[in-house]
C-alpha positions in Angstrom: 50.6 22.9 -7.7 51.1 21.9 -3.7 50.5 24.3 -1.1 53.7 23.7 0.5 55.1 26.0 -2.9 52.8 28.9 -1.7 55.7 32.1 -0.8 55.1 33.8 2.3 56.6 36.7 4.1 59.4 34.3 5.6 60.4 33.3 2.2 61.1 36.6 1.2 62.6 38.0 4.3 64.9 34.4 3.9 65.7 35.5 0.4 66.1 38.9 0.9 68.7 38.6 3.5 70.7 35.8 1.5 70.3 38.6 -1.6 72.1 41.1 0.7 75.0 39.6 2.1 76.1 38.3 -1.5 75.6 42.3 -3.3 77.4 43.5 -0.1 79.9 40.4 -0.9 80.2 41.2 -4.3 80.5 45.2 -4.2 83.1 44.8 -1.9 84.9 42.7 -4.4 84.2 44.4 -7.1 85.6 48.1 -5.5 88.7 46.8 -3.5 89.9 44.4 -6.6 89.5 47.3 -9.0 91.8 49.5 -6.6 94.0 46.5 -6.0 94.6 46.2 -9.8 94.3 50.3 -10.8 97.5 49.8 -8.0 99.4 47.0 -9.7 99.0 48.6 -12.9 100.4 51.9 -12.1 103.2 50.8 -9.9 104.2 47.9 -13.0 104.0 51.2 -15.2 106.2 53.3 -13.3 108.4 50.0 -12.5 109.0 49.9 -16.8 108.6 53.6 -17.2 110.5 55.6 -14.5 109.5 58.4 -12.9 109.9 60.2 -16.2 106.5 58.6 -17.7 104.0 59.8 -14.7 101.8 60.6 -17.8 101.4 57.2 -18.6 101.5 55.9 -14.7 98.6 58.3 -14.6 96.4 57.0 -17.7 96.7 53.1 -16.6 95.4 53.8 -13.0 92.5 56.0 -14.7 91.9 53.0 -17.5 91.7 50.6 -14.6 89.8 52.4 -12.2 87.2 53.5 -14.8 86.3 49.7 -15.9 86.0 48.0 -12.3 83.2 51.7 -12.2 81.2 50.3 -14.9 81.4 46.9 -13.1 80.6 48.5 -9.8 77.6 50.0 -11.6 76.6 47.0 -13.5 76.3 45.0 -10.0 74.5 47.9 -8.1 72.6 48.0 -11.0 71.3 44.3 -10.8 71.0 43.2 -6.7 68.8 46.7 -7.1 66.7 45.3 -9.4 66.2 42.1 -7.4 65.8 43.9 -4.6 62.6 45.7 -6.6 61.5 42.5 -7.3 61.3 41.5 -4.2 59.6 44.7 -3.1 57.2 44.1 -5.6 57.1 40.3 -4.7 56.2 41.5 -0.9 53.6 43.7 -1.9 51.5 41.2 -3.4 51.5 39.4 -0.9 50.3 41.6 1.4 47.8 42.3 -0.6 46.6 39.1 -0.4 47.4 37.4 -3.4 48.8 33.4 -3.2 51.8 33.1 -5.0 53.6 29.9 -5.8 57.4 29.5 -6.2 56.9 28.0 -9.9 55.4 31.3 -10.9 58.2 33.4 -9.6 61.3 34.5 -12.1 63.9 37.4 -10.8 65.3 39.2 -13.9 68.7 41.4 -13.9 68.1 45.0 -14.8 68.5 44.4 -18.6 
């Protein structure tokens, strides 16, 4: 293993900033697309079935909101697990442990 493969605190900070940006982008995309799809489904159902079937509109909207809520929770847990692993890595480096990049593996929360 080479000395250039040693992970430093600057490397961890750089990866953390990239991960935070990606997490924000993914979570905003999931939330906004969930609301958009739910509104589109509600509008389409309203147009197809009319105002007398408002229960169907509410049911369709609720189904899409729940689906995207599960997706939002999934991605939030994923990025939280990655940030926790970065915190552990930073803690190990602060204790003086030498860690090589080829030894580091990141996993999702599963």
